[in-house]
N, CA, C, O and the ligand as a Tripos MOL2 file, in Angstrom:
@<TRIPOS>MOLECULE
protein
  245   243    62     0     0
PROTEIN
NO_CHARGES

@<TRIPOS>ATOM
      1 N         -62.7680   63.9600   25.1240 N.3       1 LYS1
      2 CA        -63.1730   63.1370   26.3170 C.3       1 LYS1
      3 C         -62.8410   61.4790   26.0580 C.2       1 LYS1
      4 O         -63.0010   60.9350   24.9650 O.2       1 LYS1
      5 N         -62.4000   60.8640   27.1540 N.am      2 GLN2
      6 CA        -62.0530   59.5530   27.1400 C.3       2 GLN2
      7 C         -63.3760   58.6280   27.2300 C.2       2 GLN2
      8 O         -64.2330   58.9320   28.0600 O.2       2 GLN2
      9 N         -63.5320   57.6670   26.5130 N.am      3 ILE3
     10 CA        -64.5760   56.8640   26.6080 C.3       3 ILE3
     11 C         -64.3380   55.7300   27.3920 C.2       3 ILE3
     12 O         -63.3980   54.9980   27.0840 O.2       3 ILE3
     13 N         -65.0790   55.4570   28.4090 N.am      4 PRO4
     14 CA        -64.9350   54.3450   29.3160 C.3       4 PRO4
     15 C         -64.3240   52.7100   28.7500 C.2       4 PRO4
     16 O         -64.8490   52.2160   27.7520 O.2       4 PRO4
     17 N         -63.5080   52.1720   29.2790 N.am      5 PHE5
     18 CA        -62.7360   50.7570   28.6820 C.3       5 PHE5
     19 C         -64.0100   49.7890   28.4620 C.2       5 PHE5
     20 O         -63.9390   49.0980   27.4460 O.2       5 PHE5
     21 N         -65.0730   49.6450   29.1990 N.am      6 GLU6
     22 CA        -65.9750   48.6210   28.9660 C.3       6 GLU6
     23 C         -66.9670   49.0620   27.9200 C.2       6 GLU6
     24 O         -67.6830   48.1840   27.4370 O.2       6 GLU6
     25 N         -67.1190   50.4370   27.4600 N.am      7 LEU7
     26 CA        -67.6580   50.7950   26.3570 C.3       7 LEU7
     27 C         -66.9080   50.7780   24.9320 C.2       7 LEU7
     28 O         -67.4920   50.6400   23.8570 O.2       7 LEU7
     29 N         -65.6950   50.9200   25.0770 N.am      8 LEU8
     30 CA        -64.8920   50.4950   24.1340 C.3       8 LEU8
     31 C         -64.6940   49.2310   23.6220 C.2       8 LEU8
     32 O         -64.3560   48.9350   22.4760 O.2       8 LEU8
     33 N         -64.9700   48.3850   24.7130 N.am      9 GLN9
     34 CA        -64.7900   47.0370   24.3180 C.3       9 GLN9
     35 C         -66.1520   46.5390   23.5250 C.2       9 GLN9
     36 O         -66.1570   45.6660   22.6580 O.2       9 GLN9
     37 N         -67.1800   47.1920   23.9470 N.am     10 MET10
     38 CA        -68.5970   47.0070   23.1510 C.3      10 MET10
     39 C         -68.3540   47.4190   21.7280 C.2      10 MET10
     40 O         -68.5620   46.5990   20.8330 O.2      10 MET10
     41 N         -67.9290   48.6320   21.4530 N.am     11 VAL11
     42 CA        -67.7000   49.0940   20.2920 C.3      11 VAL11
     43 C         -66.7650   48.1560   19.3530 C.2      11 VAL11
     44 O         -66.9950   48.0070   18.1530 O.2      11 VAL11
     45 N         -65.6870   47.5430   20.0350 N.am     12 VAL12
     46 CA        -64.9450   46.8060   19.2770 C.3      12 VAL12
     47 C         -65.6360   45.4470   19.1550 C.2      12 VAL12
     48 O         -65.3050   44.8280   18.1430 O.2      12 VAL12
     49 N         -66.4050   44.9210   19.8490 N.am     13 VAL13
     50 CA        -67.2800   43.5760   19.5950 C.3      13 VAL13
     51 C         -68.1320   43.9770   18.5120 C.2      13 VAL13
     52 O         -68.1110   43.2870   17.4920 O.2      13 VAL13
     53 N         -68.9570   45.0890   18.5790 N.am     14 HIS14
     54 CA        -69.8330   45.3600   17.8650 C.3      14 HIS14
     55 C         -69.1590   45.3740   16.0710 C.2      14 HIS14
     56 O         -69.6960   44.8650   15.0870 O.2      14 HIS14
     57 N         -68.0410   46.0230   16.1260 N.am     15 GLU15
     58 CA        -67.3930   46.1840   14.6730 C.3      15 GLU15
     59 C         -66.9400   44.5360   14.2810 C.2      15 GLU15
     60 O         -67.1440   44.0850   13.1540 O.2      15 GLU15
     61 N         -66.3750   43.8190   15.2540 N.am     16 LEU16
     62 CA        -65.8940   42.4240   14.7650 C.3      16 LEU16
     63 C         -67.2100   41.8220   14.5680 C.2      16 LEU16
     64 O         -67.2700   41.1380   13.5460 O.2      16 LEU16
     65 N         -68.1640   41.8770   15.1850 N.am     17 ALA17
     66 CA        -69.4610   41.1320   14.6930 C.3      17 ALA17
     67 C         -69.9170   41.5180   13.3120 C.2      17 ALA17
     68 O         -70.3520   40.7130   12.4880 O.2      17 ALA17
     69 N         -69.7680   42.9720   13.1010 N.am     18 HIS18
     70 CA        -70.0080   43.3520   11.6200 C.3      18 HIS18
     71 C         -69.1550   42.4420   10.3790 C.2      18 HIS18
     72 O         -69.6100   42.2410    9.2530 O.2      18 HIS18
     73 N         -68.1240   42.0660   10.7690 N.am     19 LEU19
     74 CA        -67.0860   41.4690    9.8600 C.3      19 LEU19
     75 C         -67.9750   39.9270    9.2660 C.2      19 LEU19
     76 O         -67.8080   39.3820    8.1750 O.2      19 LEU19
     77 N         -68.7970   39.5540   10.2350 N.am     20 ARG20
     78 CA        -69.3730   38.1590    9.7470 C.3      20 ARG20
     79 C         -70.9780   38.8200    9.3980 C.2      20 ARG20
     80 O         -71.6630   38.3120    8.5100 O.2      20 ARG20
     81 N         -71.3570   39.7370   10.0260 N.am     21 GLU21
     82 CA        -73.1160   39.9410    9.7600 C.3      21 GLU21
     83 C         -73.1730   41.2790    9.5890 C.2      21 GLU21
     84 O         -72.9900   42.0330   10.5440 O.2      21 GLU21
     85 N         -73.4410   41.7440    8.3100 N.am     22 LYS22
     86 CA        -73.8230   43.1420    7.9340 C.3      22 LYS22
     87 C         -74.6450   43.8760    8.6150 C.2      22 LYS22
     88 O         -74.4340   45.0580    8.8840 O.2      22 LYS22
     89 N         -75.8990   43.0680    9.0300 N.am     23 ASP23
     90 CA        -77.0590   43.6670    9.5550 C.3      23 ASP23
     91 C         -76.9540   43.5660   10.9920 C.2      23 ASP23
     92 O         -76.1090   42.9280   11.6190 O.2      23 ASP23
     93 N         -78.0350   44.3610   11.5080 N.am     24 HIS24
     94 CA        -78.3050   44.1660   12.9430 C.3      24 HIS24
     95 C         -79.3220   43.1060   13.2970 C.2      24 HIS24
     96 O         -80.3060   43.2960   14.0120 O.2      24 HIS24
     97 N         -78.9420   41.8480   12.6590 N.am     25 ASN25
     98 CA        -80.2690   40.9690   12.8960 C.3      25 ASN25
     99 C         -79.7550   39.8310   14.1840 C.2      25 ASN25
    100 O         -78.7350   39.9070   14.8680 O.2      25 ASN25
    101 N         -80.6690   38.9500   14.2200 N.am     26 LYS26
    102 CA        -80.4480   38.2500   15.2740 C.3      26 LYS26
    103 C         -79.0220   37.5380   15.5570 C.2      26 LYS26
    104 O         -78.5570   37.3600   16.6830 O.2      26 LYS26
    105 N         -78.4660   37.1970   14.4500 N.am     27 ALA27
    106 CA        -77.1720   36.4190   14.2160 C.3      27 ALA27
    107 C         -76.1000   37.2410   14.7140 C.2      27 ALA27
    108 O         -75.0510   36.9590   15.2920 O.2      27 ALA27
    109 N         -76.6140   38.3120   14.3520 N.am     28 PHE28
    110 CA        -75.4320   39.6760   14.7150 C.3      28 PHE28
    111 C         -75.4080   39.7870   16.2780 C.2      28 PHE28
    112 O         -74.3270   39.8390   16.8640 O.2      28 PHE28
    113 N         -76.6010   39.8250   16.9540 N.am     29 TYR29
    114 CA        -76.4920   39.8550   18.3170 C.3      29 TYR29
    115 C         -76.1690   38.8320   19.1360 C.2      29 TYR29
    116 O         -75.6110   38.9850   20.2220 O.2      29 TYR29
    117 N         -76.5510   37.6070   18.5860 N.am     30 GLN30
    118 CA        -75.7970   36.3860   19.1600 C.3      30 GLN30
    119 C         -74.3120   36.3500   19.1170 C.2      30 GLN30
    120 O         -73.8130   35.8100   20.1040 O.2      30 GLN30
    121 N         -73.3940   36.8370   18.1260 N.am     31 LEU31
    122 CA        -72.2750   37.0220   17.9670 C.3      31 LEU31
    123 C         -71.6350   37.8530   18.9750 C.2      31 LEU31
    124 O         -70.6190   37.5360   19.5930 O.2      31 LEU31
    125 N         -72.4020   39.1200   19.1250 N.am     32 CYS32
    126 CA        -72.0880   40.2290   19.9990 C.3      32 CYS32
    127 C         -72.2210   39.3150   21.5110 C.2      32 CYS32
    128 O         -71.2120   39.2520   22.2130 O.2      32 CYS32
    129 N         -73.2580   38.7520   21.8830 N.am     33 THR33
    130 CA        -73.4240   38.4010   23.3290 C.3      33 THR33
    131 C         -72.3790   37.0500   23.4850 C.2      33 THR33
    132 O         -71.9590   36.7420   24.6000 O.2      33 THR33
    133 N         -72.0200   36.3140   22.3260 N.am     34 PHE34
    134 CA        -71.0170   35.4650   22.4730 C.3      34 PHE34
    135 C         -69.4800   35.8680   22.8440 C.2      34 PHE34
    136 O         -68.8290   35.1960   23.6440 O.2      34 PHE34
    137 N         -68.9890   36.9520   22.2350 N.am     35 MET35
    138 CA        -67.8980   37.4150   22.4060 C.3      35 MET35
    139 C         -67.8710   38.2810   23.7070 C.2      35 MET35
    140 O         -66.8470   38.4520   24.3700 O.2      35 MET35
    141 N         -69.2190   38.8660   24.0410 N.am     36 LEU36
    142 CA        -69.5160   39.7160   25.1440 C.3      36 LEU36
    143 C         -70.6640   39.6140   25.9370 C.2      36 LEU36
    144 O         -71.6400   40.3010   25.6360 O.2      36 LEU36
    145 N         -70.7090   38.7350   27.0690 N.am     37 PRO37
    146 CA        -71.9640   38.5370   27.5980 C.3      37 PRO37
    147 C         -72.7030   39.1830   28.0650 C.2      37 PRO37
    148 O         -73.8990   38.9330   28.2100 O.2      37 PRO37
    149 N         -71.9040   40.5040   28.5120 N.am     38 ASP38
    150 CA        -72.9910   41.7810   28.9630 C.3      38 ASP38
    151 C         -73.2850   42.6280   28.0280 C.2      38 ASP38
    152 O         -73.7190   43.7340   28.3500 O.2      38 ASP38
    153 N         -73.0770   42.2190   26.4360 N.am     39 TYR39
    154 CA        -73.3600   43.2850   25.5330 C.3      39 TYR39
    155 C         -74.4660   44.2260   25.5430 C.2      39 TYR39
    156 O         -74.4510   45.4380   25.3300 O.2      39 TYR39
    157 N         -75.5490   43.3500   25.8660 N.am     40 HIS40
    158 CA        -77.0050   44.2460   25.7710 C.3      40 HIS40
    159 C         -76.7960   45.2890   26.9090 C.2      40 HIS40
    160 O         -77.2200   46.4260   26.7050 O.2      40 HIS40
    161 N         -76.1790   45.0040   28.0930 N.am     41 GLN41
    162 CA        -76.0930   45.9650   29.2120 C.3      41 GLN41
    163 C         -75.1740   47.0990   28.7260 C.2      41 GLN41
    164 O         -75.3680   48.3000   28.9120 O.2      41 GLN41
    165 N         -74.0470   46.4800   28.0140 N.am     42 LEU42
    166 CA        -73.0960   47.5730   27.6850 C.3      42 LEU42
    167 C         -73.7560   48.7650   26.4490 C.2      42 LEU42
    168 O         -73.6380   49.9900   26.4450 O.2      42 LEU42
    169 N         -74.3770   47.9710   25.5830 N.am     43 GLU43
    170 CA        -75.0700   48.8630   24.5370 C.3      43 GLU43
    171 C         -76.0660   49.8980   25.3030 C.2      43 GLU43
    172 O         -76.2400   51.0830   25.0190 O.2      43 GLU43
    173 N         -76.4510   49.4240   25.9620 N.am     44 PHE44
    174 CA        -77.4290   50.5040   26.8540 C.3      44 PHE44
    175 C         -76.5840   51.4440   27.6710 C.2      44 PHE44
    176 O         -76.8780   52.6380   27.7070 O.2      44 PHE44
    177 N         -75.5570   50.9700   28.3230 N.am     45 ASP45
    178 CA        -74.6990   51.9600   29.0790 C.3      45 ASP45
    179 C         -74.1910   53.0710   27.9810 C.2      45 ASP45
    180 O         -74.1160   54.2600   28.2940 O.2      45 ASP45
    181 N         -73.8360   52.5740   26.6180 N.am     46 MET46
    182 CA        -73.1410   53.4130   25.7000 C.3      46 MET46
    183 C         -74.1130   54.5910   25.2980 C.2      46 MET46
    184 O         -73.7040   55.7220   25.0360 O.2      46 MET46
    185 N         -75.6070   54.1670   25.2710 N.am     47 ARG47
    186 CA        -76.5100   55.1600   24.9250 C.3      47 ARG47
    187 C         -76.7520   56.0980   25.8400 C.2      47 ARG47
    188 O         -77.0290   57.2400   25.4720 O.2      47 ARG47
    189 N         -76.6840   55.7530   27.2190 N.am     48 VAL48
    190 CA        -76.5770   56.6910   28.4760 C.3      48 VAL48
    191 C         -75.5170   57.6940   28.2900 C.2      48 VAL48
    192 O         -75.6690   58.9110   28.3990 O.2      48 VAL48
    193 N         -74.2130   56.9490   27.9430 N.am     49 TRP49
    194 CA        -72.9610   57.7220   28.0630 C.3      49 TRP49
    195 C         -73.0170   58.7090   26.8340 C.2      49 TRP49
    196 O         -72.6820   59.8610   27.1100 O.2      49 TRP49
    197 N         -73.3510   58.4860   25.6350 N.am     50 LEU50
    198 CA        -73.3760   59.3420   24.6400 C.3      50 LEU50
    199 C         -74.2480   60.5670   24.7340 C.2      50 LEU50
    200 O         -73.8840   61.6450   24.2640 O.2      50 LEU50
    201 N         -75.6350   60.3600   25.4680 N.am     51 VAL51
    202 CA        -76.5440   61.2980   25.9240 C.3      51 VAL51
    203 C         -75.9700   62.4840   26.8260 C.2      51 VAL51
    204 O         -76.0830   63.6950   26.6350 O.2      51 VAL51
    205 N         -75.2470   61.7290   27.9820 N.am     52 ALA52
    206 CA        -74.5530   62.3900   28.9670 C.3      52 ALA52
    207 C         -73.3050   63.2640   28.3510 C.2      52 ALA52
    208 O         -73.0010   64.3910   28.7410 O.2      52 ALA52
    209 N         -72.7440   62.6370   27.4720 N.am     53 GLU53
    210 CA        -71.4560   63.3940   26.7270 C.3      53 GLU53
    211 C         -72.1930   64.5550   26.0080 C.2      53 GLU53
    212 O         -71.5480   65.5910   25.8420 O.2      53 GLU53
    213 N         -73.3810   64.5020   25.5930 N.am     54 ALA54
    214 CA        -73.8550   65.5310   24.3510 C.3      54 ALA54
    215 C         -74.2040   66.6260   25.4460 C.2      54 ALA54
    216 O         -74.0440   67.8300   25.2450 O.2      54 ALA54
    217 N         -74.6950   66.0870   26.6250 N.am     55 ALA55
    218 CA        -74.9960   67.2770   27.6740 C.3      55 ALA55
    219 C         -74.0210   67.8150   28.3520 C.2      55 ALA55
    220 O         -74.2360   68.8170   29.0340 O.2      55 ALA55
    221 N         -72.9040   67.2960   28.2870 N.am     56 GLY56
    222 CA        -71.4950   67.9400   28.8160 C.3      56 GLY56
    223 C         -71.3710   67.5090   30.1620 C.2      56 GLY56
    224 O         -70.8660   68.2360   31.0180 O.2      56 GLY56
    225 N         -71.9230   66.0480   30.4670 N.am     57 GLN57
    226 CA        -71.3850   65.5590   31.8400 C.3      57 GLN57
    227 C         -71.4320   64.1870   31.5740 C.2      57 GLN57
    228 O         -72.3300   63.6560   30.9190 O.2      57 GLN57
    229 N         -70.3820   63.5460   32.1220 N.am     58 SER58
    230 CA        -70.1840   62.1480   32.3700 C.3      58 SER58
    231 C         -70.5650   61.5990   33.4960 C.2      58 SER58
    232 O         -70.1890   62.0450   34.5800 O.2      58 SER58
    233 N         -71.4820   60.4030   33.3600 N.am     59 PRO59
    234 CA        -71.7000   59.8010   35.1230 C.3      59 PRO59
    235 C         -70.8750   58.6140   35.2950 C.2      59 PRO59
    236 O         -71.1840   57.6990   36.0590 O.2      59 PRO59
    237 N         -69.5270   58.6410   34.3790 N.am     60 TYR60
    238 CA        -68.5320   57.5840   34.7050 C.3      60 TYR60
    239 C         -67.5380   58.3160   35.2770 C.2      60 TYR60
    240 O         -66.4960   57.6910   35.4740 O.2      60 TYR60
    241 N         -67.5620   59.6420   35.6520 N.am     61 GLN61
    242 CA        -66.4030   60.0680   36.2740 C.3      61 GLN61
    243 C         -66.6230   60.6910   37.6750 C.2      61 GLN61
    244 O         -65.6630   61.1060   38.3240 O.2      61 GLN61
    245 ZN        -73.6800   48.3220   13.7040 Zn       62 ZN62
@<TRIPOS>BOND
     1     1     2 1
     2     2     3 1
     3     3     4 2
     4     3     5 am
     5     5     6 1
     6     6     7 1
     7     7     8 2
     8     7     9 am
     9     9    10 1
    10    10    11 1
    11    11    12 2
    12    11    13 am
    13    13    14 1
    14    14    15 1
    15    15    16 2
    16    15    17 am
    17    17    18 1
    18    18    19 1
    19    19    20 2
    20    19    21 am
    21    21    22 1
    22    22    23 1
    23    23    24 2
    24    23    25 am
    25    25    26 1
    26    26    27 1
    27    27    28 2
    28    27    29 am
    29    29    30 1
    30    30    31 1
    31    31    32 2
    32    31    33 am
    33    33    34 1
    34    34    35 1
    35    35    36 2
    36    35    37 am
    37    37    38 1
    38    38    39 1
    39    39    40 2
    40    39    41 am
    41    41    42 1
    42    42    43 1
    43    43    44 2
    44    43    45 am
    45    45    46 1
    46    46    47 1
    47    47    48 2
    48    47    49 am
    49    49    50 1
    50    50    51 1
    51    51    52 2
    52    51    53 am
    53    53    54 1
    54    54    55 1
    55    55    56 2
    56    55    57 am
    57    57    58 1
    58    58    59 1
    59    59    60 2
    60    59    61 am
    61    61    62 1
    62    62    63 1
    63    63    64 2
    64    63    65 am
    65    65    66 1
    66    66    67 1
    67    67    68 2
    68    67    69 am
    69    69    70 1
    70    70    71 1
    71    71    72 2
    72    71    73 am
    73    73    74 1
    74    74    75 1
    75    75    76 2
    76    75    77 am
    77    77    78 1
    78    78    79 1
    79    79    80 2
    80    79    81 am
    81    81    82 1
    82    82    83 1
    83    83    84 2
    84    83    85 am
    85    85    86 1
    86    86    87 1
    87    87    88 2
    88    87    89 am
    89    89    90 1
    90    90    91 1
    91    91    92 2
    92    91    93 am
    93    93    94 1
    94    94    95 1
    95    95    96 2
    96    95    97 am
    97    97    98 1
    98    98    99 1
    99    99   100 2
   100    99   101 am
   101   101   102 1
   102   102   103 1
   103   103   104 2
   104   103   105 am
   105   105   106 1
   106   106   107 1
   107   107   108 2
   108   107   109 am
   109   109   110 1
   110   110   111 1
   111   111   112 2
   112   111   113 am
   113   113   114 1
   114   114   115 1
   115   115   116 2
   116   115   117 am
   117   117   118 1
   118   118   119 1
   119   119   120 2
   120   119   121 am
   121   121   122 1
   122   122   123 1
   123   123   124 2
   124   123   125 am
   125   125   126 1
   126   126   127 1
   127   127   128 2
   128   127   129 am
   129   129   130 1
   130   130   131 1
   131   131   132 2
   132   131   133 am
   133   133   134 1
   134   134   135 1
   135   135   136 2
   136   135   137 am
   137   137   138 1
   138   138   139 1
   139   139   140 2
   140   139   141 am
   141   141   142 1
   142   142   143 1
   143   143   144 2
   144   143   145 am
   145   145   146 1
   146   146   147 1
   147   147   148 2
   148   147   149 am
   149   149   150 1
   150   150   151 1
   151   151   152 2
   152   151   153 am
   153   153   154 1
   154   154   155 1
   155   155   156 2
   156   155   157 am
   157   157   158 1
   158   158   159 1
   159   159   160 2
   160   159   161 am
   161   161   162 1
   162   162   163 1
   163   163   164 2
   164   163   165 am
   165   165   166 1
   166   166   167 1
   167   167   168 2
   168   167   169 am
   169   169   170 1
   170   170   171 1
   171   171   172 2
   172   171   173 am
   173   173   174 1
   174   174   175 1
   175   175   176 2
   176   175   177 am
   177   177   178 1
   178   178   179 1
   179   179   180 2
   180   179   181 am
   181   181   182 1
   182   182   183 1
   183   183   184 2
   184   183   185 am
   185   185   186 1
   186   186   187 1
   187   187   188 2
   188   187   189 am
   189   189   190 1
   190   190   191 1
   191   191   192 2
   192   191   193 am
   193   193   194 1
   194   194   195 1
   195   195   196 2
   196   195   197 am
   197   197   198 1
   198   198   199 1
   199   199   200 2
   200   199   201 am
   201   201   202 1
   202   202   203 1
   203   203   204 2
   204   203   205 am
   205   205   206 1
   206   206   207 1
   207   207   208 2
   208   207   209 am
   209   209   210 1
   210   210   211 1
   211   211   212 2
   212   211   213 am
   213   213   214 1
   214   214   215 1
   215   215   216 2
   216   215   217 am
   217   217   218 1
   218   218   219 1
   219   219   220 2
   220   219   221 am
   221   221   222 1
   222   222   223 1
   223   223   224 2
   224   223   225 am
   225   225   226 1
   226   226   227 1
   227   227   228 2
   228   227   229 am
   229   229   230 1
   230   230   231 1
   231   231   232 2
   232   231   233 am
   233   233   234 1
   234   234   235 1
   235   235   236 2
   236   235   237 am
   237   237   238 1
   238   238   239 1
   239   239   240 2
   240   239   241 am
   241   241   242 1
   242   242   243 1
   243   243   244 2
@<TRIPOS>SUBSTRUCTURE
     1 LYS1         2 RESIDUE 1 A LYS
     2 GLN2         6 RESIDUE 1 A GLN
     3 ILE3        10 RESIDUE 1 A ILE
     4 PRO4        14 RESIDUE 1 A PRO
     5 PHE5        18 RESIDUE 1 A PHE
     6 GLU6        22 RESIDUE 1 A GLU
     7 LEU7        26 RESIDUE 1 A LEU
     8 LEU8        30 RESIDUE 1 A LEU
     9 GLN9        34 RESIDUE 1 A GLN
    10 MET10       38 RESIDUE 1 A MET
    11 VAL11       42 RESIDUE 1 A VAL
    12 VAL12       46 RESIDUE 1 A VAL
    13 VAL13       50 RESIDUE 1 A VAL
    14 HIS14       54 RESIDUE 1 A HIS
    15 GLU15       58 RESIDUE 1 A GLU
    16 LEU16       62 RESIDUE 1 A LEU
    17 ALA17       66 RESIDUE 1 A ALA
    18 HIS18       70 RESIDUE 1 A HIS
    19 LEU19       74 RESIDUE 1 A LEU
    20 ARG20       78 RESIDUE 1 A ARG
    21 GLU21       82 RESIDUE 1 A GLU
    22 LYS22       86 RESIDUE 1 A LYS
    23 ASP23       90 RESIDUE 1 A ASP
    24 HIS24       94 RESIDUE 1 A HIS
    25 ASN25       98 RESIDUE 1 A ASN
    26 LYS26      102 RESIDUE 1 A LYS
    27 ALA27      106 RESIDUE 1 A ALA
    28 PHE28      110 RESIDUE 1 A PHE
    29 TYR29      114 RESIDUE 1 A TYR
    30 GLN30      118 RESIDUE 1 A GLN
    31 LEU31      122 RESIDUE 1 A LEU
    32 CYS32      126 RESIDUE 1 A CYS
    33 THR33      130 RESIDUE 1 A THR
    34 PHE34      134 RESIDUE 1 A PHE
    35 MET35      138 RESIDUE 1 A MET
    36 LEU36      142 RESIDUE 1 A LEU
    37 PRO37      146 RESIDUE 1 A PRO
    38 ASP38      150 RESIDUE 1 A ASP
    39 TYR39      154 RESIDUE 1 A TYR
    40 HIS40      158 RESIDUE 1 A HIS
    41 GLN41      162 RESIDUE 1 A GLN
    42 LEU42      166 RESIDUE 1 A LEU
    43 GLU43      170 RESIDUE 1 A GLU
    44 PHE44      174 RESIDUE 1 A PHE
    45 ASP45      178 RESIDUE 1 A ASP
    46 MET46      182 RESIDUE 1 A MET
    47 ARG47      186 RESIDUE 1 A ARG
    48 VAL48      190 RESIDUE 1 A VAL
    49 TRP49      194 RESIDUE 1 A TRP
    50 LEU50      198 RESIDUE 1 A LEU
    51 VAL51      202 RESIDUE 1 A VAL
    52 ALA52      206 RESIDUE 1 A ALA
    53 GLU53      210 RESIDUE 1 A GLU
    54 ALA54      214 RESIDUE 1 A ALA
    55 ALA55      218 RESIDUE 1 A ALA
    56 GLY56      222 RESIDUE 1 A GLY
    57 GLN57      226 RESIDUE 1 A GLN
    58 SER58      230 RESIDUE 1 A SER
    59 PRO59      234 RESIDUE 1 A PRO
    60 TYR60      238 RESIDUE 1 A TYR
    61 GLN61      242 RESIDUE 1 A GLN
    62 ZN62       245 GROUP 0 **** ****
């Protein structure tokens, strides 16, 4: 299954933030939202997408 581009961006930003901050602390999320202002919304969308994928249906198609 193809991951939507917006969610891929969120994953990349998440991994980039981990280069600076090992843990999911406040500084980590500040880095994420600095790189991607919609980060929190996209992280929520990502959870929805993963659950939908697990259930065998994508809400993004
Ligand atoms: Zn992480």
